[in-house]
C-alpha positions as CSV (number, residue, x, y, z in Angstrom):
1,X,86.5,109.5,98.7
2,X,87.5,109.1,95.1
3,X,86.0,106.4,92.9
4,X,88.0,105.7,89.7
5,X,86.0,103.6,87.3
6,X,85.9,103.8,83.5
7,X,82.3,102.5,83.5
8,X,80.2,105.6,84.2
9,X,77.2,103.7,85.6
10,X,79.2,101.5,87.9
11,X,81.3,104.5,89.1
12,X,78.3,106.6,89.8
13,X,76.6,103.7,91.6
14,X,79.6,103.2,93.9
15,X,80.1,106.9,94.6
16,X,76.4,107.3,95.3
17,X,76.3,104.3,97.7
18,X,79.4,105.5,99.5
19,X,77.9,109.0,99.8
20,X,74.8,107.6,101.4
21,X,76.9,106.3,104.3
22,X,76.9,108.7,107.2
23,X,80.1,110.7,107.3
24,X,81.2,109.8,103.8
25,X,81.3,111.8,100.6
26,X,82.5,110.3,97.3
27,X,83.1,111.6,93.8
28,X,83.5,109.6,90.7
29,X,86.2,110.1,88.0
30,X,86.5,108.2,84.7
31,X,90.2,108.3,84.0
32,X,93.6,107.8,85.6
33,X,94.5,111.3,84.6
34,X,91.6,112.8,86.5
35,X,92.4,110.5,89.4
36,X,96.0,111.8,89.6
37,X,94.6,115.3,89.8
38,X,92.5,114.5,92.8
39,X,94.6,111.8,94.5
40,X,95.7,114.0,97.3
41,X,92.2,113.8,98.7
42,X,91.4,110.1,98.1
43,X,91.4,107.5,100.9
44,X,89.5,104.6,99.3
45,X,89.9,103.0,95.9
46,X,87.9,100.4,94.0
47,X,90.2,98.6,91.7
48,X,90.5,95.6,89.3
49,X,94.0,95.2,90.5
50,X,94.7,92.6,93.1
51,X,96.8,92.3,96.2
52,X,99.9,92.7,94.1
53,X,99.2,96.5,93.9
54,X,98.9,97.1,97.7
55,X,102.5,98.2,98.0
56,X,102.1,100.8,95.3
57,X,98.8,102.0,96.8
58,X,100.5,102.5,100.2
59,X,103.4,104.4,98.6
60,X,100.9,106.7,96.9
61,X,99.1,107.3,100.3
62,X,96.1,105.2,99.5
63,X,94.7,104.0,102.9
64,X,92.4,101.3,101.6
65,X,90.8,99.8,98.5
66,X,87.9,97.6,97.4
67,X,88.8,94.9,94.9
68,X,86.5,94.0,92.1
69,X,84.4,92.0,91.9
70,X,82.5,93.0,95.0
71,X,79.0,92.7,96.5
72,X,77.8,96.2,97.2
73,X,75.1,94.9,99.5
74,X,77.4,93.0,101.9
75,X,80.3,95.5,101.7
76,X,80.8,98.1,104.4
77,X,82.5,101.4,104.0
78,X,83.8,101.3,107.6
C-alpha cells in the first residue's frame, strides 16, 4: 500500500499501522511526484479529497481510499 501524506509523522503513523495488519505492507511518501512514481503498486489511498475525487481515483486504478479525518482505532484495513 502507498500512503501519500505531506505530514511525515501522520504518514508514518498510518503506514506503520497498516503494516501491522496481517497481510499488509505500506510505505509512506511525502509528495505527489513520489506518489506518481509508485502508483502502479498502490491499492489504498488516504486523502483529504472527498467523494468528488472517486471517479478520478478509479480511472487511475486506485481500488479504495480512506478519507480524512479518520479514526485510526475504529478503521479497518479490510
